[in-house]
N, C-alpha and C positions, 0 to 999 in steps of 0.2 A: 322169325315172323310170328305174329300173334293172331288171335281170332278177331281183333278189332272191336271187342266188346268194351263198353264203358260201364263202370260200377255205379251203384246207387248214390244219389246226392243227399247230403245231410239236410233234412228238412228244416233245421234250426236256422241255417244261413239263408240269406236272400237267394232264391232259386236261380235266377238268371246269372248271378255272379258265381254261384257254386257250379252251375252247369258249364259256364265259361272256363273256370279253372280246371274242371275235370277234362274238358275237351282239349284245352291248351296243353295240359300235362300229357294227355294221350297222344297228341300230335308230336310233341317234342321228344317223347320217349319211343316214338315209332310204333306205338300200339295202334294208332290210326295212321296209315301209311300214305305217302304222296299219291294223289290221284284217287284215293278212296272216297266214295260218296258219303256225304254227311246227311243222312236221311233223318229229318226232324222227327218223324213218327217212330222210326226204329230207335233213335237215341233216347227219345222221351220214354219209351217203353223200358229200355235197359236201365235208365236212371230212376224210374219210378215216379216221374213227374209229368205235368201236362206239357203240351207242345209249345205253348207261348214262351216260357222262359228258355227253352232249348232254341227256339227260333231267334230269340234275342241274342243268345250266346253265339250262335252261328254267324249272325250279322256282325257281331263284334270281332269274331275271328277273321271275317272277310276284311273288315276295316284294318285289323292288325297285320294283314298280309299273310296269314296262316291258312286261309281258305280263299277260294275263288267262286264267284257266282257263275252258275252254268244255266243258261236259259232252258226252261221246261224240265229241269232236273233238280234244281236247288243249289247245292254247293258241294264242292269237292275239296279235299285237302290239297293245298297248293303243291305244285311240282316246281322245284328250283333247279334249273340246269346249271352246269359248271360255268358257262359263260355269264349267266345271270349272277351266280354266286361271286365270281371274281369282281364284277362291277359293284355288287353290294359291299364287298370287303373294301373296295377302293373308297367308297363313301364313308364306311364305318371307321376306317383308319383316321380320317380327319376328325370325325365326331367323337370317337373314343379318346383321341388326344386332347380335344377341348374339354371333355368331361373330366378327365384326370387332372388337367390344369386347374379347372374351376373347383373341383373337389378338394384339391390340396389347399386351396385358400380358405376353405370352409371347415376343414377338419378340426374336431375336438379330440381330446385324449380318448374318450370313449369310442369314437369312430375308428381310431387307429387300432384300438384293442379288438373291436368287432371284426375289422378286415383281417387282422392277424389271426383271429380265431378261425375264420373261414379257411385261411391258408393252412392252418394246423390240421383242421379236419380233412382238408384235401390231401395233405401229406399222409395222414393215417389211411385214408381210402386207397391211395396209390399203393400202399404196402399191403393192404388186407383185402380189398374188394376189386375183383377183376371186371365187374360189370361196368358197362359204359354208362348206364343210367346214373349211377352215383356221381360220376365225373361231370356229366351234363348238369345235374342239379347244382353242384357246387360252382361250376363255371357261371351258370346263370345268376346265382346268388352274389358272386363276387362282382361281376360286371354290373349287375343291377344295383348293388349298393353304391358303387362309385357313381353311377348315373344319377341316383337320387341325391347323393351328397353334393353333386355339382350345383344343385339348387336352381336349375333353370328348367321350368316346366316344358318349354318348347323343345329344348334339347332332349329332355327325358322322353317326350312323346316320339320324336323322330328316331332316336336311338332304340327305343322299345320296339318299334316296328321292324327296324333293320336287324336288330339283334335276334328278334324272333325268327326271322327267315334264315339268318346265318346259322343259328343254333340247330336248324334242321340238318346241317352238315356235320355236326360234331360227332354223330355216331360213325360217320365214315372217316373223318379226320383223326379221331382219337381211338381207333381200333387197336393200334399198336401201343405197347407200353412206352416206347421211346417218345412217341408223339405226346403222350400224356405228361411225361416228365418234362419235355420241352415247354409245353404250355404252362405247367406249374412253375417252372423256373422263370418264365416270362411274367407270370402273375407276381412272383416274388420280387422281381426287378421293379415293377410298378409300385409295389408296397414300400420298398426301401426308399424310393424317391418321395412318396407321399409322407411317410413317417419322418423323413428328413426335412420336410417343409420346403421341398424343391419343386415348384410348379412346372418349370420348364423341363426339368428332368423327368417328372411324372408324365408330361405330355410326350416326350421322346420315347419313354419306355412303353407307353400305351400304344403309340403308333408303331413302334418296332414289333410289338406283340402281334398286332393285327396284320402287319406286313409279312411277318413270319408265317402266320396261319395261311395267308393268301398264297405264299410261296409253296406251301405244302399241298394246296388244293390239286394242282395238275397231276400229282403222283398218287392221289387218293382214289378210292372207288368212286365212280360217278354218283352224284347225289340222287338222281332218279334215272330210271331206264324205261324203255318202251313197255316192258312187261309189268311195270309197277314195282319191281324190286328196287332196292336202293339202300337207304340208311339202315 
């Protein structure tokens, strides 16, 4: 558990965008925990910027499903229960499969190399870094890249919101080394189909990966709990 503080924002970048990225990273890394209040004034003070870009960033988090509006309070980091998570994975299975199939049709040699590099980095992390954060970052990069390569902005938007919420569970689902190895092997299966130019195989592998994660949910630690503990 952390103190929930968010660091300074680089003043060179657009403030609202940088504030959003900072807050999103803090939520996905569990620095800002489910149910925690997103006080615009407190966050602006911690980041060393005015309230307006922070307010815009929080509104974007609400739109992305990572925060919820609370009347007379502002916004809180979203809580995702196990039942909600299972339903989200049910939708994500279909959309991830579609993204992999479309991405396979659009792949260029450089794209295959980039995906392979992400997998190589993940294999190194698995051997050297026991922290969950590194695994989460690489998981997001891998799925995010396939999503973009699909070349469908509507699919990208829908999957981005769903994947954001489901990634809140990665801290719980990937705590054990075996779960991490399984996820990486499933990523590798998707990659093999993509690199072979097999759209149907890529879709099957992507759907199988999400279905396998969904099957691991019931045996994992609950995503959130009444006392605010969780991921």
